[in-house]
C-alpha positions in Angstrom: -0.4 35.5 -19.9 -2.7 35.1 -16.9 -1.8 31.9 -15.1 -3.3 30.2 -12.1 -0.7 28.4 -9.9 -1.9 25.6 -7.7 -0.5 26.6 -4.3 -0.1 23.9 -1.7 1.9 25.9 0.7 5.0 23.9 0.1 8.4 24.9 -1.4 7.7 23.4 -4.9 4.5 25.2 -5.7 5.8 28.5 -4.2 8.8 28.4 -6.4 6.6 27.6 -9.4 4.6 30.8 -8.6 7.7 32.9 -8.2 9.2 31.8 -11.5 5.9 32.7 -13.3 6.0 36.1 -11.7 9.6 36.6 -12.8 8.6 35.7 -16.3 6.2 38.6 -16.3 2.9 36.6 -16.2 -0.2 37.8 -14.4 -0.2 35.2 -11.6 -3.1 34.1 -9.4 -2.4 31.7 -6.5 -5.2 29.2 -5.8 -5.2 26.8 -2.9 -7.6 23.8 -2.6 -8.8 23.2 1.0 -9.1 19.5 1.0 -9.5 18.5 4.7 -9.3 19.6 8.3 -6.3 19.4 10.5 -5.6 16.0 12.0 -4.7 15.4 15.7 -1.3 14.2 14.6 -0.6 17.5 12.8 -1.8 19.5 15.7 0.7 17.6 17.9 3.5 18.0 15.3 3.7 14.2 14.6 3.0 14.3 10.9 4.5 15.9 7.8 1.5 15.7 5.6 0.6 18.1 2.8 -2.6 20.1 2.3 -3.2 20.9 5.9 -4.9 24.2 6.9 -1.5 25.5 8.1 -0.3 25.0 4.5 -3.1 27.2 3.3 -1.7 30.0 5.5 1.8 29.4 4.1 0.5 29.7 0.6 -1.3 32.9 1.4 1.8 34.3 3.0 3.9 33.5 -0.1 1.4 35.2 -2.4 1.3 38.3 -0.2 5.1 38.5 -0.3 5.1 38.3 -4.1 2.2 40.8 -4.4 -0.2 38.4 -6.2 -3.8 37.6 -5.4 -4.5 34.4 -3.5 -7.8 32.5 -3.4 -8.8 29.4 -1.4 -11.4 27.0 -2.8 -13.2 24.6 -0.4 -13.1 21.1 -1.9 -13.4 19.1 1.3 -16.6 17.4 0.3 -15.4 16.6 -3.2 -12.1 15.3 -1.8 -13.9 13.0 0.6 -16.2 11.6 -2.2 -13.6 11.3 -4.9 -10.5 10.3 -2.9 -11.0 9.3 0.8 -14.1 7.1 0.5 -12.9 5.2 -2.6 -9.6 4.7 -0.7 -11.5 2.9 2.1 -13.7 0.9 -0.2 -10.7 -0.3 -2.2 -9.2 -1.9 0.9 -12.5 -3.6 1.6 -12.3 -5.0 -1.9 -8.9 -6.5 -1.3 -7.1 -3.8 -3.3 -4.3 -1.4 -2.6 -5.4 2.1 -3.6 -3.4 5.0 -4.8 -5.2 8.1 -3.6 -2.6 10.6 -5.0 -3.6 9.5 -8.6 -7.3 9.9 -7.8 -6.6 13.4 -6.4 -4.8 14.5 -9.5 -7.4 13.0 -11.8 -10.5 14.3 -10.1 -9.4 17.5 -8.4 -6.0 19.0 -9.3 -6.3 18.5 -13.1 -10.1 18.5 -13.5 -11.8 20.7 -10.9 -8.9 23.0 -10.6 -8.4 23.4 -14.3 -12.1 24.3 -14.6 -11.7 26.9 -11.9 -8.6 28.3 -13.7 -10.6 28.7 -16.9 -13.4 30.4 -14.9 -10.8 32.9 -13.7 -9.8 33.6 -17.3 -6.4 31.9 -17.0 -4.5 30.7 -20.1 -2.6 28.1 -18.1 -2.6 26.1 -14.9 0.8 25.8 -13.3 1.8 23.3 -10.6 4.9 22.3 -8.7 4.9 18.7 -9.9 8.2 17.2 -11.1 7.4 16.3 -14.7 8.0 17.7 -18.1 5.9 18.5 -21.2 6.8 19.3 -24.8 5.0 20.0 -28.0 5.8 18.2 -31.2 5.7 19.5 -34.8 2.0 18.7 -35.1 1.2 20.7 -32.0 0.5 17.7 -29.8 1.6 18.0 -26.2 3.5 15.1 -24.6 4.1 14.2 -20.9 7.5 13.0 -19.7 9.6 12.2 -16.7 11.4 14.9 -14.7 15.1 15.5 -15.0 15.5 14.4 -11.4 14.5 10.8 -11.3 14.4 10.8 -7.6 11.7 13.4 -7.5 9.9 12.4 -10.8 6.1 12.4 -10.3 5.0 11.5 -13.8 3.7 8.2 -12.5 0.9 10.1 -10.7 -0.1 12.1 -13.8 -1.0 9.5 -16.3 -4.7 10.2 -15.9 -4.6 13.8 -17.1 -6.9 14.2 -20.1 -4.8 14.6 -23.3 -6.5 17.9 -24.2 -5.8 19.3 -20.8 -2.0 18.9 -21.2 -1.9 22.0 -23.5 -3.1 24.1 -20.7 -0.8 22.8 -18.0 2.8 23.7 -17.2 5.4 22.1 -14.8 8.2 24.7 -14.4 10.2 22.5 -12.0 10.6 19.6 -14.4 14.2 20.4 -15.3 15.3 21.0 -11.7 16.4 18.9 -8.8 15.3 19.7 -5.2 18.4 21.6 -4.2 18.0 23.8 -7.2 14.3 24.5 -6.2 15.3 25.3 -2.6 18.0 27.6 -4.0 15.4 29.5 -6.0 13.1 29.7 -3.0 15.9 31.2 -0.9 16.9 33.6 -3.8 13.2 34.7 -4.0 13.2 35.4 -0.3 10.5 32.9 0.5 10.3 32.2 4.2 9.3 28.6 3.6 12.5 27.8 1.5 13.6 25.2 4.0 10.1 23.8 4.8 10.3 19.9 5.0 8.8 17.9 2.2 5.5 16.1 3.0 6.1 12.5 3.7 2.7 10.9 4.3 -0.5 10.6 2.3 -2.2 13.8 3.4 -5.1 12.1 5.2 -3.1 9.1 6.5 -0.8 10.7 9.1 2.0 8.3 10.2 1.1 5.8 7.6 -1.6 4.1 9.7 -3.8 3.0 6.8 -5.9 0.5 8.8 -7.0 3.1 11.4 -7.9 5.7 8.7 -9.9 3.1 6.7 -11.8 2.2 9.9 -12.5 5.9 10.7 -13.7 6.7 7.2 -16.1 3.7 7.2 -17.4 4.6 10.6 -18.1 8.2 9.6 -20.0 7.0 6.5 -22.1 4.6 8.5 -20.5 1.5 6.9 -19.8 -1.6 9.1 -16.2 -2.2 10.1 -14.1 -4.7 8.1 -14.8 -8.2 9.2 -12.2 -10.6 10.7 -11.1 -13.6 8.6 -8.6 -16.4 8.0 -4.9 -16.4 7.0 -4.4 -19.4 4.8 -1.5 -21.0 2.9 -1.4 -21.8 -0.8 -3.5 -25.0 -0.3 -6.1 -23.1 1.7 -5.1 -24.5 5.1 -5.7 -22.0 8.0 -2.6 -20.7 9.6 -4.2 -18.0 11.8 -6.8 -15.3 12.0 -6.7 -11.6 11.1 -8.8 -8.5 12.2 -9.6 -7.3 8.7 -8.4 -7.6 5.1 -7.7 -3.8 5.1 -4.6 -4.6 7.0 -3.0 -6.5 4.2 -1.7 -5.9 0.7 0.0 -8.1 -1.9 3.7 -8.4 -1.3 3.5 -7.6 2.4 5.9 -9.5 4.6 5.8 -7.9 8.0 2.9 -7.9 10.5 1.2 -11.0 9.2 0.9 -12.6 12.6 1.7 -16.1 11.4 4.9 -18.0 10.7 5.9 -21.2 8.9 9.7 -21.5 9.4 10.3 -19.5 6.3 9.5 -15.9 5.2 5.9 -15.5 4.2 4.4 -12.9 1.9 0.8 -11.9 1.2 0.0 -13.6 -2.2 -3.6 -12.5 -2.5 -6.6 -11.0 -0.6 -10.1 -12.5 -1.2 -12.7 -9.9 -0.3 -15.6 -12.3 -0.8 -14.3 -14.9 1.7 -12.2 -12.6 3.9 -9.2 -15.0 3.4 -5.7 -13.6 3.2 -3.5 -16.0 1.3 0.2 -16.2 2.2 3.1 -18.2 0.8 6.8 -18.1 -0.2 8.3 -15.5 -2.4 7.9 -17.6 -5.6 4.2 -17.2 -5.4 4.4 -13.5 -5.9 5.6 -13.8 -9.5 3.4 -12.6 -12.3 3.9 -12.8 -16.1 1.6 -9.9 -16.7 -1.5 -8.1 -15.6 -5.0 -7.0 -16.7 -5.8 -3.3 -16.3 -9.0 -1.3 -16.5 -10.0 2.3 -17.0 -6.9 3.1 -19.1 -6.1 6.7 -20.1 -3.9 7.2 -23.2 -1.9 10.3 -23.8 -1.0 9.0 -27.2 -2.9 6.8 -29.7 -3.8 3.4 -28.0 -1.8 0.4 -29.0 -2.9 -1.5 -32.1 -4.0 -5.1 -32.1 -0.4 -6.3 -32.2 0.4 -4.4 -29.1 3.2 -2.0 -28.2 6.5 -2.5 -26.5 6.7 -0.3 -23.4 8.4 0.0 -20.0 5.7 -0.7 -17.4 5.8 0.6 -13.8 3.5 -1.1 -11.4 4.0 1.3 -8.4 5.5 4.7 -7.8 9.1 3.6 -6.9 9.1 0.7 -9.3 12.0 0.9 -11.7 9.9 -0.4 -14.6 10.2 -3.6 -16.7 10.1 -4.3 -20.4 6.6 -5.3 -21.4 4.1 -5.4 -24.2 0.7 -3.8 -23.8 -2.4 -4.7 -25.8 -5.5 -2.4 -25.5 -8.8 -4.3 -25.5 -10.9 -1.6 -27.1 -13.1 -1.3 -24.1 -10.9 0.9 -21.9 -8.8 -2.0 -20.6 -5.5 -3.5 -21.4 -3.5 -6.7 -21.1 0.2 -6.4 -20.2 2.8 -9.1 -20.8 6.1 -8.8 -18.9 9.3 -10.0 -20.5 10.4 -11.5 -17.1 8.5 -12.3 -14.0 7.5 -9.3 -11.8 6.7 -9.7 -8.1 3.9 -8.1 -6.0 1.6 -6.9 -8.7 -1.1 -5.4 -6.5 -4.7 -5.0 -7.6 -5.8 -1.4 -7.2 -2.5 0.2 -7.9 -1.7 2.0 -11.2 0.3 0.6 -14.0 1.9 3.3 -16.1 3.4 2.8 -19.6 6.5 4.6 -20.8 8.5 4.8 -24.0 11.8 6.1 -22.8 11.1 9.3 -21.0 7.6 9.7 -22.4 4.4 8.7 -20.5 2.1 6.9 -23.0 -0.7 6.3 -20.6 -1.8 4.0 -17.8 -4.6 2.2 -16.0 -5.7 0.5 -12.8 -4.5 -3.0 -12.1 -7.4 -5.4 -12.0 -5.5 -8.6 -11.4 -2.1 -10.2 -12.0 -1.5 -13.0 -14.5 0.3 -15.7 -12.5 3.8 -16.8 -13.5 4.1 -20.5 -14.0 7.9 -20.7 -13.7 10.1 -19.2 -11.0 10.4 -15.4 -10.7 13.3 -13.7 -12.2 16.5 -13.4 -10.1 17.1 -10.2 -8.4 13.5 -9.1 -7.9 12.9 -7.5 -4.6 9.9 -7.9 -2.2 8.2 -4.7 -1.3 5.0 -3.7 0.4 3.0 -1.8 -2.2 2.0 1.7 -1.1 
């Protein structure tokens, strides 16, 4: 078949392309140019993906394998669909997940459209996830064999009909195996480091990037505000709500003789509410803009495992679709640091059922379950 491989310039997508060539397919490499090089990358201080240097690496791999390579300029689309919503979300007191937005709007929407225009039967990527087809011909999405590399959480927004045209050839491998294939294929980037940062947030400095995006779009900077306790008493001041996210412990700038965590961010008032760990407990959440890869739950709901952030292990829950694109999720035990703006993804064993965007947590009236950890949502 003719297949288009989304080439990021990294080891994973390069091996995906090499495996398709070995299987005898007519392979076309396609790289999305999403942004310009940052100062941190020019100085060698960032290991982000999707840089212009990565475009050159992708082209070099394609030349080595003897396959055509194309670059498509999506910088404007990336800014509109990913970067600007990222900044706006922080101003709304939310913790965004730009990687999901990038997958939804660009990699598995715009890129799939481009692949069709090139006459391709399939779009292939280097994501760590798996698909399979049931007896009725329906394609399902599942977790990768290597749980440490699994990226199925970021893929819940793929349109169900698109799954039939997408392949993830690395889904059954771990990273050492992938690097082994890269070395066997003679790829010069076989030992290239993995990207560590969100591509347009070098060094993880979210606050600075938000301020830069707002300034470039002509929007005013985030206003300063109060840091308050559970009763609304002022404990200190802050320089902008974009510097805080639910569950955050470090960098609060206030103390009370006990560990304090961000319990909530009020965009309307500019208040950042802090308190002890018990205040982070939630019995459930309300989600919006859900995408279902299977039939939505009935009125009685469906038992699932719910993950509220990428590295979250998942908890038993029951999800009820509301018929309007939203859902209500009820956890079996309290879950801490449910962050508005993050994605909640629903699993049945290894299968991804769907997911949505967290609108708000449902507070837990009792004490949180023992053993829950406190994390800063990312």
